[in-house]
N, C-alpha and C positions, 0 to 999 in steps of 0.2 A: 504494500500500500504506500503510495507516495503522498507527500505533503504538497498542497497547492496554496499559493499565496494569492488572495483575492482582495482587491481594493474596490473602490467605488468612485464614480465620477458623476458630476453634475454639470450644469451649464453656466454656472457663475460661482464666484468665490464666496460661498456661504455654507452654512450647515444649520442643524437644529439648534446648536449652541452658539453659533456666531452668525446672526442674521446679515444678509447682504446690505450694502450701503446704497442701494438704489442702482441705477444704471440699467443696461439692457438685460432682458430675461435670458438671452443667449449671448454669451461673450465668447466668440469663436477663438480669440487669442487664448483665453483661459482654458477652454476645452482642449485645444491643441497642446498647450503647455502641460496641462495636468495629465493627459493621456501619455504624452512622451515621458513625463516624469515617472509615471508608474512603470513604463517599459524600461527606462534607464535603471530604476531601482530594483528591477528583477521580478516584479509582480508577474504572475502567470496570467491573471485575468482581472477584469474590472466588472463590477455590477453596474448596470444602468437601471436604476429603480423606476417604478411606475407610481406616479402620483397624479391625481386629477388636476392639480394646479401646475404641473411641470410640462415642459415641451415633450414632444413625441420621442420616445426612446429609439425607435427604428432610425429616425433621422440623426439622432445623437450618435448612435453606433456607426452609422454610415460615415459621418464626418470624422469621428475619432479614428475609425478604422483606416481612413485615408491618410491620417497623420502619423500612423505607426506601422511597424513592419512585423513584429512578433506578438504583441500584446493581444490576448484573446478577450472576448466580450461575453458577458452573461446578461442577456436582455430579459428583464422582467416583463411579463405579458399577462394581462388579465383576460380570461375568456368571457365571452358574452357580448362583446362590442363588435367583433369581426367574425365572420363565418370561419369555421376551422379550415376549410379548403383555401380560402383567401389568405388566412394567416400563414398557412403552410407555404404558399407561393411567395408571400412577402419575406418570410424567414429564409427560404431557400435562395431567393434572389439576393438578399442582403449577404448571406453567407458566401455566395459566389463572388460578390463585389469585394469582400474583405478576405478573400483567399482561405475560406474554411475556418475562420477564427471565431465563429459565432456559436453560442449555446443559448438555449432559451430556458427561462425559469417561469413555469406556469404558476401564477399566484391567484388565489381565490378572492383575496381582498379581506381586509380586516374591519376597520371602523365603518359603521353604517353611514355616518355623515360623509366620509370620504367616497364611498360608493355612490351615494345619492348625488354628489356633485357631478358625476358622470352619467346620471340618469338611471342608475341601477338601484332599485328599491327592494330587491329580494332579500329575505333573511339569510343568515349565514348557512343554515342547513341546505337551503335550496341552491345557494351559490356553490356549495361543495358538490352537490349532485350535478349541477351544470358543468363544473370543472371535470368531473368524471366522464360525462358525455362528450365533452370537448376533447379530452385526451384520448378517448377510445370511441370514436364515432361509429365504428363497426359493431359496437355493442348496443347501440340505440335501437329501440323497436322500429321496424320499418326501414332500417338503413339498407338492407339487402334489396328491398323493392325500389329504393331510390336509385340504386346503382344499375338496375336493369332498364333496358330500353322499352318504352311502352309498345304494346303490340301494334304492328302495322307501320311503325316509324323506322325509316331506313336512314343509314348514314349517307348523306349526300355531299360530304366534304370532298374537295379535290386534293386535299393534303394526304400524303402517304401516312399510314398508321405506324407508330413506332413498334419495333420488335420486342421491346421490353417495357415494363412499367414498374414503378416503385410501389411497394406495398407499405402498409402502415408500420411494419416493423423494420423497414429499410432494406429487406431482401428484394431482389429483382427476380421476376418470373418471366418465362418466355410466353409471349402472347400466342394464343392458338389462332392460326390463320386458315 
C-alpha cells in the first residue's frame, strides 16, 4: 500500500479560516501558482471541492491541468444536476485534455442549506439513494429497457459503428456485428 499526498486548490487566496480580501472570484494567477506549487512540493494530487457558491470544478481542473505536467486532480462531483451519461462524457473529455490525470470523487452532499442553494431539496437518505443510482445506472429499474432500441426503429446513421464499447466497469467488449 502506498502513501499518497493530496492537497486542495481553490480559485482565490482564501480559506475557511482566512477569508478573501475581495477581488475576483477566479484569480487565474493564483490558481496557476498554487497548482504549480503543489506539483513542485511533490503532492500527488489536489482536490477540487464542490460548493454551491464556488466556480465550476470541471473548468478549474481544466485550467490547472494546463498549468502543470504531473500533478493529478481529484474532482468532487455531486450527482443529480447532470445526467450520468453526460457527466461520464465530460469527465472522460477532461481526463483526455489533462493526459489521464483526473479522478472523480462522487459526493452526496452534506448540509441541507448548501444543497438547497443549488436547487436540491431532497433529504439526505434520498440523496444517498440517488448517488447509488448515479454510480450504478445499470442497477436502476428499467435501465435495460432504456438501452434497447424501440421496436421498428432502425439505425439510420451514416457513421460506421465502433468495434468496441466501454462498459460500466471499464472493460471493453467486442460488438456483435
